[in-house]
N, C-alpha and C positions, 0 to 999 in steps of 0.2 A: 555673503560670499566674497563681495569685493574686498573686505577687510582681510579675509584669509589670503586672497590672491596678492594683495598689497604687501603683507608681511612675509609671505613665502618668497616673494620676489626679492625683498630686501635681504632676506637670509641668504639667498643665492649670490648676490653681489658682495655680501659680507664675507662669504667663502672666497670668492675671487680675490678679494683684497688681502685676506690672510694667506693666500697661496702665492701671491705675487712675490717674486724673489729678486734680489739684486737692488739696483737703484731704482727707486720710484720716480715718476716724472714730477717736475716742479709744478705744484698746483697753484702757486701764488698768482699766475696769470689767468686763472679761471674767472669768468665774469660772475661775481657774486650778485645774487639777487638782493633786492632791498630787504634788510633785516629788521626784525622786531626784537624785543627783549628775548634773550636766549630762554629756551624751555627749561624750566626746573626738572630736576632728576625725576623721572617717571611720567612727566607730563607729555602730552601729545606734541611732536615735533611741529615747528612752524613749516610753512610751505617752502620758505628759504633754506631751512636746515635740510628738509627732505630732498630738494633739488640739488643743493650743493653736496649732499651726502651721496646721492645717486651718481652725480658727475664724477666725484672723487672715486667711488667704487668702480664705475665703468672705465675710467682711465687706467686705473691700476690693473683691472682685469684684462683689458685688451692689450696693455703692455706686456702682460704675462703670456697671453696667447701668441702675440706676434714674436716674442722672445722664444717661445717653445718652438714655433714653426720654423724659425730662422736658424736653429741649431743644426749641426750636422745630423743627419737621419731624422730631422723634425718631420719631413714628409716621408722619406723612404723607410724609416723605421716605424711608422705609424700606419698599421693596415687600414685604418679608417680613412686616411686621406692620401695614401700613397698613390702617385699618378701612374697609371698603367700604360701599356702600349695602346695607342689610339684604338678604341673599340670600333670605329667605323671602318678600319682597315685591319681588323682582327685576322683576316684571311692571310694578310702579309706576314704577320708573326708566325702563324701556324705553318705556312709554306716554308719560311725561312728556317724554322727549327727542324722541320722534316728534312731539309737538305743540309743539315749540319752547321747552320749558322746561329745556333742558340746563344753562343757567347757574345756575339755581336749585338743581338737583340737585348740581352741582359745589360750590356754596357750602355745601350741606348736608353733603356728605361731608368737606370740609375742616374744617368746624366740629366734626364727630364726633372727628376726629383731634386737634384743638386741646384738646378736653375730656379726651382720654386723656392727653395730654402734661401738662395741668395736674394730674392725678391721680397720675401715676406716681411723683412723688418721695415721696408718702405711704407708698409700699411699703417705703422704707428702714428705718424703725424696726421694722416688722413682721418683715422679714427677719432684722434683727440679733437681735431677741428670740428668734427660732426658732433661730438659729445658736448663740447663748449657751446654749440649753437642750440642745445636743447632749450625749449621754452617750458613754462609751467604746464601748459596743455600737453606737450610731448611727455613730460615726466609722468604726469598722471595717466596718460594713455598707456605708457609702459608698465607702470606700476598695477594698473587694474585690467590690463589687457590680457591677450592670450599668453601661453606659457613661453612663446618664443618671440614676444613682442619686442625685446631689445635687439635680437638678431635681425628681425624684419625692419626695424628702424635703421640699423647700420647698413643693411643691404640697400634699402631705399636712397639713403643719403650718401653712400660712399661707393657704390659699385662702378659708376662711371668713372669717377676719379681714380679708383684703384686700377681699373683697366688702362687708363691713360698712363698712370705711373709705372705699372708692372711691364708693359710691352717692351720699352727699350732696356729695362733691366734684365728681363727674361731673355731677349735676343742677345745681349752681351754676355749673359751667363751661359747660354746655350752654346755660344762660340767658345767661351772660356773652358767649359767642362767637356768640350768636344761632342756635345750633343749633335750639333749641326753636321759634324763629320760622321758620326755613327749613323745619323739619320740618312745622310747621303749614301752611305755604304749600303744600308738594309734596303733603302727604296730602289737604289740602282740595281742592286743584286736581285731584287724581287722582279723589277721590270724586265730584266734580261731573261727571266724563265719563259720558255716558249709557251705561247697561247694564253698568258695571263693578261688581264685588263690593266694597263698601266695606272698608277695611282701617284699622287703628289699633294697631300693635304698640307694645309697651313699649320706648320709645327709651332710657330710663335703663338698663334691664336689659341690653339689647343693647350699649350702649357700655360699660358696666361689665365685662361678660363679655369683650368683645373687648380691652379695655385690659389686663385681667389675663392673658389668653392671650398678648398680645404680650409682656409681661415675661417670662413663662416661656419663650416661644420664643427670646428673646435669651439666656437662660440655657442652654437646651438646645443652641442652636447653638454657643455657645462650648465647651460640654462635649464635643460631638461632634467639633468641628474642631481643638481645641487639645491634646487628650490627648497626642499624640505629638510635639509641638513644643517641645522644651526651650529655655528662654532664661534670662537672668540673673535672680537673685532679689534682692529689694530690702532684706532685713533679715537680721541674723545667724541668727535663728531659722529663717526660711524657707530660707536657704542651708543650714543644718544638717539640716533636715527634708527638704526637696526635693532636696537634693544627695546623700543617702545612696544608695549603689549596691548595698548588700546584700553 
């Protein structure tokens, strides 16, 4: 069963590399593991080949994911990761729509997603740094682990850094796209309604958390859906590593 999990996972990352568009990151700075004589065609890849192939695929795959999320409507146009009105104050949205302020609420939600799109590209160097730090043990844990092992590895090793990196970008973007203004409008308007309990949640923390969750959702979705769909590989290394049949 481990062999099946191993190659299914390699197939998944083969898909990511073939789907990555535009300029791929320069892989020349990847720390190559000690190499042995290259595997002949059809032979079992060496540990070095497997590790370097996985790193290459992961970098190209996360580059694709961050590029996708950072496009206009990367969040707002994707129902899977679109950031909604903060659910903990859902009553605010409902009340404002009931009093004719639905347009302001919609502007606010759009601006939240625009802020996330602005921040998403900053995840790329953080992901690449974590991938470059993979050890042989990490590689085999991912290849023989659960179906979301790569996603969980990236969550463990990058979430704190992503939060630190995203917060100032999110705040700047929230201001730039008028989310702060819209937020002030909707919250102030709500708090003026007689008898309601006043609210003022942390907008930056909410948008940052949702933006990061969205990135990991994209990674997890690909990992879950693509494991069993083999397609062409794009480099000699990937063809040798991902094409091995055991």
